[in-house]
C-alpha positions, 0 to 999 in steps of 0.5 A: 500499500502506498503512502498516499493511501494510508494518508487518505485512509487516515484523513477519512477516519478522522473526518469531522462529523459535521458533514452535509447530511444526505437524508435519513430517519431523523429528516422531518417531513418537507411540506413542499415535498408532500405537496408536490407528491400529491399534485403528481398523484392527482395529475396522473389520476387525471391523466388516466381517467381522461384517457379511459385507462381507468 
């Protein structure tokens, strides 16, 4: 193993815990996400009924 690989691994192990979060169970529900999601559901339902697929 080269020296740079060892220092890169050591740097990753000692990285601070204040990194940017990527989501997870502690993220609360976002109102905008809910509104966009339900709008998509309604638009798809309207599309299906207008085209006779339902």
